[in-house]
C-alpha positions, 0 to 999 in steps of 0.5 A: 405431173404437169408441173413436173413436166413443165419444170423439166422442159423449162430447165433443160430448154434454159440450159441449152439456150446458153450454148451460144454464151457458155460452155455446156457439159452434159453426161450420165450419172448413177449411184446409191442412196442411203435413206435415213427416214426415221422421222416418217410418220402417219398420223390420224387425229393426232395419233401415230399410226406408223412411226419410225422407218428403218434405213435401207439402200436405194439407187438412182440413174439419170442425166445432167447438164452444166453451164457457167453462170455469166460474171459470177464464176458459178455454174448451174447444174440441172439434172433429171434423175430416176430414184428408187428409195427403200425403207421399212416401217413398223405399223400399229400392230408392230408388223414390219413392212417394206416401203419402196417408192420410185420418183423423178427428181429434178435437182437444180444445183448452183455450184462453185469449182475450186482447187481445179478439180473439186466443187461444192453445190446447193439447190432445190430438188423438185420431186414427183413420186411415180410408183409407191407400194405404201398401203395402210388400212384403206389408205394408199398413195393414190390419196396423197399428193405426189409432188414435193420439194427438197434441198440438196447440198454436197461436194464432189471431185472430178478427174477428167471425164469422171466425177464423184460426189456425195450429197445430203438431201432433205425434203422440205414439204411433207405429203398430205392426204386429200381427206381430213384427219390423216397426214403422212410425213415421208420427207426424204432424209438421205445421203446420196453417193453419185458417180458421173460421166461427162460425155 
């Protein structure tokens, strides 16, 4: 958790340090997440205990800031976002269980505006799971690392103070257990529809 807090503080401190050199935009955002986490697996000594999570919708709420990168004509957009991701999986007894987890996302996106109202962007997303209802046998998420890194990319349009974007997010690092022979791969693979308001 310390890594996430330091990253958040550094990112936003850097953003606001640019106020003397560039125009800063900031605002609120929210939207829907469609989680396509069909690759989620839990393995023990090579055997699949859980395979295949079914997609369900979730949501996100957060804040963002944006400032121009000097000279190169790009912008940097750090965000601080609360996200709830929903899915369901079949366990080894073929029972269906809802799987929800809540996380803090810190995307740091590098983007480019074009056509006067559109933009495209890409960047890493640093994620920390703050609540998770995963439980299998004697395993819970307390046994797993909660910090991970993903990649976001997308396109958006802006009309005045209102912005709409669509993103694809893919986790780059899987969560692993802290004890031998068990690992879980629950990397996010989702489409994100977002609405933002510039304040």
